[in-house]
C-alpha positions in Angstrom: -32.3 57.3 -3.5 -30.2 57.9 -0.4 -31.6 59.9 2.9 -30.0 63.1 1.8 -31.7 63.0 -1.6 -34.9 62.4 -0.1 -34.3 65.3 2.3 -33.5 67.7 -0.8 -36.2 66.5 -2.9 -39.1 66.6 -0.5 -41.4 69.4 -0.6 -44.8 70.5 0.4 -47.2 69.1 -2.4 -50.3 71.2 -2.8 -51.5 69.7 -6.3 -51.9 66.0 -7.0 -52.4 64.0 -10.2 -55.4 62.0 -10.7 -53.6 58.8 -10.5 -54.2 56.3 -7.6 -51.2 55.2 -5.3 -50.3 51.6 -5.9 -50.9 49.4 -2.8 -47.2 48.2 -2.5 -46.0 51.7 -2.5 -48.6 52.7 0.0 -47.5 50.0 2.1 -43.7 50.9 1.9 -44.5 54.3 3.0 -46.7 53.1 6.0 -43.9 50.5 7.0 -41.6 53.6 7.2 -43.7 55.1 9.7 -44.3 51.7 11.7 -40.5 51.6 11.9 -40.0 54.9 13.4 -38.8 55.3 16.8 -40.8 56.5 19.7 -40.7 57.0 23.5 -40.2 53.6 25.1 -41.2 52.0 21.9 -44.9 52.5 22.7 -45.8 53.6 19.2 -48.7 55.7 20.5 -50.3 56.2 17.0 -52.8 55.1 14.8 -52.9 56.2 10.9 -56.2 56.5 9.5 -55.6 55.8 5.7 -58.4 57.6 3.9 -58.8 56.5 0.1 -62.5 56.9 -0.3 -63.3 59.7 -2.3 -66.3 61.1 -0.5 -64.4 61.0 3.0 -61.5 62.9 1.3 -64.0 65.6 0.2 -65.6 65.8 3.7 -61.9 66.2 5.0 -61.4 69.5 2.9 -64.2 71.3 5.0 -62.5 70.0 8.2 -59.1 71.2 7.0 -60.3 74.9 6.3 -61.3 74.5 2.7 -57.9 73.3 1.4 -59.1 71.7 -1.9 -55.9 69.8 -2.5 -56.6 67.6 0.3 -59.5 66.2 -1.5 -57.4 65.9 -4.7 -54.9 63.7 -3.1 -55.7 60.0 -3.7 -54.6 59.1 -0.3 -54.9 61.1 3.0 -53.1 59.9 6.3 -54.5 61.2 9.5 -52.3 60.6 12.3 -53.8 60.2 15.6 -52.2 60.2 19.0 -53.4 57.5 21.5 -51.9 58.9 24.6 -52.9 62.5 24.5 -52.1 63.2 28.3 -48.7 61.7 28.2 -46.1 64.5 28.9 -42.4 63.4 28.7 -40.1 64.2 31.6 -38.9 67.2 29.8 -42.2 68.7 30.0 -43.2 68.2 26.1 -46.5 66.3 24.9 -45.2 62.6 23.8 -47.8 62.0 21.2 -46.8 65.1 19.2 -43.2 64.3 19.2 -43.6 60.5 18.4 -46.4 60.9 15.6 -44.2 63.8 14.1 -41.0 61.4 14.1 -43.2 58.6 12.3 -44.9 61.1 9.9 -41.5 62.4 8.7 -40.3 58.8 8.1 -43.7 58.7 6.1 -42.7 61.7 4.2 -39.3 60.8 3.2 -40.3 57.4 2.3 -42.7 58.7 -0.1 -40.2 60.7 -1.8 -38.4 57.7 -2.4 -41.5 56.1 -4.0 -42.0 59.0 -6.4 -44.8 60.5 -4.3 -45.4 63.7 -2.5 -46.9 64.8 1.0 -47.7 67.9 2.6 -48.0 68.6 6.5 -51.3 70.0 7.5 -51.9 71.5 10.8 -54.8 73.6 9.7 -57.6 71.6 10.7 -60.5 71.4 13.0 -60.2 68.3 15.5 -63.7 67.8 16.2 -64.7 67.9 12.4 -61.9 65.3 11.5 -63.2 63.2 14.6 -66.7 63.1 13.3 -65.8 62.4 9.5 -63.6 59.5 10.5 -65.3 58.3 13.7 -62.3 59.2 15.7 -62.8 58.9 19.4 -62.6 61.7 22.0 -60.2 59.9 24.1 -57.6 60.4 21.5 -56.1 63.4 19.4 -55.7 63.9 15.7 -52.1 65.2 15.5 -51.6 66.0 11.9 -53.1 65.2 8.4 -51.0 64.5 5.5 -52.1 64.1 1.8 -50.3 61.7 -0.1 -50.0 61.0 -4.0 -48.2 61.9 -7.1 -47.4 65.5 -7.4 -49.0 67.6 -10.0 -47.1 70.8 -9.0 -43.3 71.3 -9.6 -41.2 71.9 -6.4 -40.3 75.4 -5.5 -36.8 76.4 -4.5 -36.2 75.9 -1.0 -35.1 78.9 1.2 -33.6 78.0 4.6 -31.8 80.1 7.1 -27.9 79.7 7.0 -26.3 77.3 9.5 -25.1 80.1 11.6 -28.6 81.3 12.4 -30.0 78.0 13.7 -27.0 76.1 15.2 -25.2 77.1 18.7 -21.9 75.4 19.6 -21.6 74.2 23.3 -23.7 77.1 24.6 -26.9 79.0 23.7 -26.0 82.1 21.6 -28.2 84.7 20.1 -28.1 84.7 16.3 -25.7 87.1 14.8 
């Protein structure tokens, strides 16, 4: 599978098969995240890989009752280690760096026949409590991972001329 195929085949999986993820596939997916670029090559992240069924069930409550999170055999909780770091451009560095790593993970998952879903609807303090994450770092994202049980839905995306400006800012047509 090439990158374009992975991008086209990736979708937000919200139902997972009752099937464990093989260790070699999980490690391949995590390696893709490890290899992701980051500002100054700091790799300011930690991935808490949750496989314990009881902990995954507790994450459901922390993620606003999204049941499929507990259904996934693996949940990757991505944590930014330098939450106060702001890039020169004024954007929080951890959010950018961790997002790049997670998208590498999401695309590598597709290559392995797995699915993921980006979860931003969660309560920071509840995730911290369930996983013993210190207050000095910030949970950036929660990403369930497993074999999809739901079919992909057709993608609808804006046309290129609504999202791309050439040379200067222009209002959409």
